[in-house]
VMD Tcl script that builds the backbone (N, CA, C; Angstrom):
set m [mol new atoms 222]
animate dup $m
set s [atomselect $m all]
$s set {name element resname resid chain x y z} {
  {N N MET 1 A -59.246 68.643 -56.602}
  {CA C MET 1 A -60.381 69.508 -56.438}
  {C C MET 1 A -60.048 70.853 -57.074}
  {N N THR 2 A -61.048 71.479 -57.637}
  {CA C THR 2 A -60.854 72.785 -58.259}
  {C C THR 2 A -61.604 73.844 -57.469}
  {N N ILE 3 A -61.217 75.076 -57.667}
  {CA C ILE 3 A -61.852 76.190 -56.974}
  {C C ILE 3 A -63.178 76.490 -57.657}
  {N N CYS 4 A -64.229 76.674 -56.863}
  {CA C CYS 4 A -65.530 77.051 -57.418}
  {C C CYS 4 A -65.392 78.384 -58.134}
  {N N LYS 5 A -66.106 78.526 -59.213}
  {CA C LYS 5 A -65.989 79.722 -60.031}
  {C C LYS 5 A -66.538 80.970 -59.334}
  {N N GLU 6 A -67.475 80.804 -58.442}
  {CA C GLU 6 A -68.072 81.943 -57.740}
  {C C GLU 6 A -67.708 81.855 -56.260}
  {N N ASN 7 A -66.567 82.407 -55.895}
  {CA C ASN 7 A -66.096 82.386 -54.520}
  {C C ASN 7 A -65.847 83.789 -54.019}
  {N N GLU 8 A -65.948 83.929 -52.715}
  {CA C GLU 8 A -65.518 85.160 -52.078}
  {C C GLU 8 A -64.046 84.951 -51.736}
  {N N ILE 9 A -63.170 85.568 -52.510}
  {CA C ILE 9 A -61.743 85.331 -52.387}
  {C C ILE 9 A -61.206 85.666 -50.996}
  {N N PRO 10 A -61.581 86.792 -50.375}
  {CA C PRO 10 A -61.038 87.057 -49.041}
  {C C PRO 10 A -61.368 85.955 -48.030}
  {N N SER 11 A -62.589 85.455 -48.032}
  {CA C SER 11 A -62.938 84.407 -47.070}
  {C C SER 11 A -62.241 83.088 -47.418}
  {N N PHE 12 A -62.030 82.814 -48.722}
  {CA C PHE 12 A -61.284 81.629 -49.123}
  {C C PHE 12 A -59.851 81.704 -48.605}
  {N N LEU 13 A -59.196 82.851 -48.775}
  {CA C LEU 13 A -57.812 82.989 -48.320}
  {C C LEU 13 A -57.706 82.969 -46.793}
  {N N GLU 14 A -58.719 83.462 -46.098}
  {CA C GLU 14 A -58.740 83.350 -44.630}
  {C C GLU 14 A -58.808 81.881 -44.225}
  {N N ALA 15 A -59.632 81.106 -44.914}
  {CA C ALA 15 A -59.723 79.672 -44.630}
  {C C ALA 15 A -58.400 78.977 -44.927}
  {N N VAL 16 A -57.715 79.381 -45.999}
  {CA C VAL 16 A -56.406 78.816 -46.332}
  {C C VAL 16 A -55.434 79.056 -45.179}
  {N N GLN 17 A -55.456 80.250 -44.604}
  {CA C GLN 17 A -54.538 80.565 -43.507}
  {C C GLN 17 A -54.821 79.738 -42.256}
  {N N ARG 18 A -56.054 79.281 -42.086}
  {CA C ARG 18 A -56.389 78.435 -40.929}
  {C C ARG 18 A -55.968 76.981 -41.122}
  {N N CYS 19 A -55.614 76.606 -42.346}
  {CA C CYS 19 A -55.193 75.227 -42.621}
  {C C CYS 19 A -53.867 74.936 -41.919}
  {N N ARG 20 A -53.683 73.687 -41.523}
  {CA C ARG 20 A -52.462 73.299 -40.807}
  {C C ARG 20 A -51.283 73.103 -41.750}
  {N N GLY 21 A -51.526 72.543 -42.923}
  {CA C GLY 21 A -50.449 72.263 -43.863}
  {C C GLY 21 A -50.467 73.223 -45.041}
  {N N GLU 22 A -49.646 72.908 -46.031}
  {CA C GLU 22 A -49.602 73.723 -47.239}
  {C C GLU 22 A -50.864 73.530 -48.065}
  {N N VAL 23 A -51.267 74.577 -48.737}
  {CA C VAL 23 A -52.371 74.532 -49.694}
  {C C VAL 23 A -51.779 74.998 -51.018}
  {N N ILE 24 A -51.683 74.075 -51.961}
  {CA C ILE 24 A -50.999 74.331 -53.221}
  {C C ILE 24 A -52.013 74.438 -54.355}
  {N N LEU 25 A -51.892 75.508 -55.137}
  {CA C LEU 25 A -52.684 75.661 -56.353}
  {C C LEU 25 A -51.806 75.205 -57.504}
  {N N GLU 26 A -52.253 74.184 -58.224}
  {CA C GLU 26 A -51.535 73.672 -59.387}
  {C C GLU 26 A -52.305 74.077 -60.634}
  {N N THR 27 A -51.662 74.863 -61.504}
  {CA C THR 27 A -52.328 75.315 -62.721}
  {C C THR 27 A -52.123 74.300 -63.835}
  {N N ASP 28 A -52.910 74.443 -64.894}
  {CA C ASP 28 A -52.775 73.565 -66.057}
  {C C ASP 28 A -51.419 73.723 -66.738}
  {N N THR 29 A -50.779 74.863 -66.529}
  {CA C THR 29 A -49.485 75.111 -67.153}
  {C C THR 29 A -48.326 74.599 -66.307}
  {N N GLY 30 A -48.640 73.982 -65.163}
  {CA C GLY 30 A -47.605 73.380 -64.329}
  {C C GLY 30 A -47.089 74.262 -63.210}
  {N N ASP 31 A -47.621 75.472 -63.082}
  {CA C ASP 31 A -47.204 76.339 -61.978}
  {C C ASP 31 A -47.782 75.811 -60.675}
  {N N ARG 32 A -47.029 75.984 -59.594}
  {CA C ARG 32 A -47.477 75.572 -58.265}
  {C C ARG 32 A -47.333 76.753 -57.317}
  {N N LEU 33 A -48.466 77.215 -56.773}
  {CA C LEU 33 A -48.466 78.349 -55.858}
  {C C LEU 33 A -48.876 77.877 -54.474}
  {N N ASN 34 A -48.034 78.152 -53.485}
  {CA C ASN 34 A -48.386 77.844 -52.101}
  {C C ASN 34 A -49.255 78.999 -51.600}
  {N N LEU 35 A -50.538 78.772 -51.455}
  {CA C LEU 35 A -51.478 79.844 -51.129}
  {C C LEU 35 A -51.349 80.347 -49.697}
  {N N LYS 36 A -50.475 79.760 -48.895}
  {CA C LYS 36 A -50.208 80.306 -47.567}
  {C C LYS 36 A -49.150 81.400 -47.636}
  {N N SER 37 A -48.509 81.536 -48.785}
  {CA C SER 37 A -47.505 82.569 -49.006}
  {C C SER 37 A -48.196 83.860 -49.451}
  {N N THR 38 A -47.787 84.979 -48.877}
  {CA C THR 38 A -48.372 86.268 -49.243}
  {C C THR 38 A -48.123 86.592 -50.714}
  {N N LEU 39 A -46.932 86.320 -51.199}
  {CA C LEU 39 A -46.627 86.582 -52.606}
  {C C LEU 39 A -47.509 85.728 -53.521}
  {N N SER 40 A -47.668 84.456 -53.189}
  {CA C SER 40 A -48.520 83.577 -53.998}
  {C C SER 40 A -49.979 84.025 -53.947}
  {N N GLN 41 A -50.423 84.518 -52.785}
  {CA C GLN 41 A -51.789 85.026 -52.681}
  {C C GLN 41 A -51.970 86.234 -53.596}
  {N N PHE 42 A -50.969 87.099 -53.660}
  {CA C PHE 42 A -51.036 88.255 -54.548}
  {C C PHE 42 A -51.162 87.813 -55.995}
  {N N VAL 43 A -50.338 86.847 -56.407}
  {CA C VAL 43 A -50.400 86.316 -57.775}
  {C C VAL 43 A -51.770 85.689 -58.025}
  {N N PHE 44 A -52.270 84.938 -57.057}
  {CA C PHE 44 A -53.578 84.296 -57.162}
  {C C PHE 44 A -54.684 85.341 -57.348}
  {N N ILE 45 A -54.667 86.378 -56.521}
  {CA C ILE 45 A -55.717 87.404 -56.590}
  {C C ILE 45 A -55.673 88.142 -57.922}
  {N N THR 46 A -54.483 88.521 -58.364}
  {CA C THR 46 A -54.384 89.286 -59.605}
  {C C THR 46 A -54.722 88.442 -60.831}
  {N N GLY 47 A -54.515 87.131 -60.743}
  {CA C GLY 47 A -54.796 86.274 -61.888}
  {C C GLY 47 A -55.988 85.373 -61.694}
  {N N TYR 48 A -56.853 85.682 -60.731}
  {CA C TYR 48 A -57.954 84.768 -60.380}
  {C C TYR 48 A -58.849 84.446 -61.568}
  {N N LYS 49 A -59.205 85.438 -62.370}
  {CA C LYS 49 A -60.090 85.184 -63.509}
  {C C LYS 49 A -59.443 84.180 -64.465}
  {N N ASP 50 A -58.167 84.375 -64.762}
  {CA C ASP 50 A -57.459 83.459 -65.655}
  {C C ASP 50 A -57.297 82.084 -65.018}
  {N N LEU 51 A -57.057 82.044 -63.716}
  {CA C LEU 51 A -56.898 80.759 -63.030}
  {C C LEU 51 A -58.200 79.967 -63.060}
  {N N ARG 52 A -59.330 80.655 -62.952}
  {CA C ARG 52 A -60.616 79.958 -63.039}
  {C C ARG 52 A -60.776 79.329 -64.408}
  {N N ASP 53 A -60.356 80.053 -65.443}
  {CA C ASP 53 A -60.469 79.533 -66.798}
  {C C ASP 53 A -59.536 78.344 -67.028}
  {N N MET 54 A -58.429 78.293 -66.284}
  {CA C MET 54 A -57.466 77.204 -66.438}
  {C C MET 54 A -57.818 75.992 -65.578}
  {N N ASN 55 A -58.831 76.116 -64.736}
  {CA C ASN 55 A -59.230 75.027 -63.846}
  {C C ASN 55 A -58.092 74.575 -62.941}
  {N N GLY 56 A -57.455 75.535 -62.261}
  {CA C GLY 56 A -56.395 75.199 -61.321}
  {C C GLY 56 A -56.892 74.235 -60.260}
  {N N ARG 57 A -56.043 73.305 -59.878}
  {CA C ARG 57 A -56.405 72.302 -58.880}
  {C C ARG 57 A -55.748 72.628 -57.549}
  {N N ILE 58 A -56.458 72.354 -56.472}
  {CA C ILE 58 A -55.956 72.572 -55.122}
  {C C ILE 58 A -55.478 71.244 -54.558}
  {N N ALA 59 A -54.265 71.258 -54.025}
  {CA C ALA 59 A -53.708 70.086 -53.352}
  {C C ALA 59 A -53.438 70.468 -51.904}
  {N N ALA 60 A -53.940 69.651 -50.989}
  {CA C ALA 60 A -53.750 69.896 -49.555}
  {C C ALA 60 A -54.015 68.599 -48.821}
  {N N GLY 61 A -53.697 68.595 -47.547}
  {CA C GLY 61 A -53.990 67.433 -46.720}
  {C C GLY 61 A -55.487 67.212 -46.607}
  {N N GLU 62 A -55.859 65.998 -46.250}
  {CA C GLU 62 A -57.281 65.648 -46.206}
  {C C GLU 62 A -58.073 66.515 -45.233}
  {N N ALA 63 A -57.525 66.781 -44.055}
  {CA C ALA 63 A -58.223 67.617 -43.074}
  {C C ALA 63 A -58.379 69.044 -43.598}
  {N N ASP 64 A -57.334 69.543 -44.255}
  {CA C ASP 64 A -57.400 70.895 -44.806}
  {C C ASP 64 A -58.391 70.974 -45.959}
  {N N LEU 65 A -58.444 69.944 -46.784}
  {CA C LEU 65 A -59.416 69.933 -47.884}
  {C C LEU 65 A -60.842 69.959 -47.352}
  {N N SER 66 A -61.088 69.257 -46.249}
  {CA C SER 66 A -62.448 69.274 -45.692}
  {C C SER 66 A -62.781 70.666 -45.169}
  {N N MET 67 A -61.781 71.392 -44.648}
  {CA C MET 67 A -62.013 72.756 -44.172}
  {C C MET 67 A -62.307 73.695 -45.346}
  {N N LEU 68 A -61.722 73.406 -46.501}
  {CA C LEU 68 A -61.887 74.249 -47.684}
  {C C LEU 68 A -63.014 73.789 -48.605}
  {N N SER 69 A -63.694 72.724 -48.235}
  {CA C SER 69 A -64.650 72.075 -49.146}
  {C C SER 69 A -65.740 73.013 -49.666}
  {N N ARG 70 A -66.162 73.992 -48.890}
  {CA C ARG 70 A -67.223 74.884 -49.374}
  {C C ARG 70 A -66.756 75.775 -50.520}
  {N N TYR 71 A -65.439 75.873 -50.703}
  {CA C TYR 71 A -64.870 76.694 -51.776}
  {C C TYR 71 A -64.432 75.870 -52.976}
  {N N LEU 72 A -64.532 74.545 -52.867}
  {CA C LEU 72 A -63.989 73.659 -53.897}
  {C C LEU 72 A -65.078 72.811 -54.529}
  {N N THR 73 A -64.769 72.298 -55.702}
  {CA C THR 73 A -65.656 71.383 -56.400}
  {C C THR 73 A -64.803 70.269 -56.979}
  {N N GLU 74 A -65.435 69.152 -57.263}
  {CA C GLU 74 A -64.701 67.974 -57.793}
  {C C GLU 74 A -64.199 68.202 -59.155}
}
mol reanalyze $m
mol bondsrecalc $m
mol representation Tube
mol addrep $m
């Protein structure tokens, strides 16, 4: 699943923090950011425009993906 291009980043990251397991952003260049990490969130926020252009994919458990579904697209 990929992140929707028009998201409210603060509410997305709040939802990530409510997830039980890891939420990993995998970029096209092979980088993997654990979005539950504050440092990774900083990198995500500062590079969000570029990450949208790269179509980063979100990997998480099934229950966590359903919690994040309003922020994601196929």
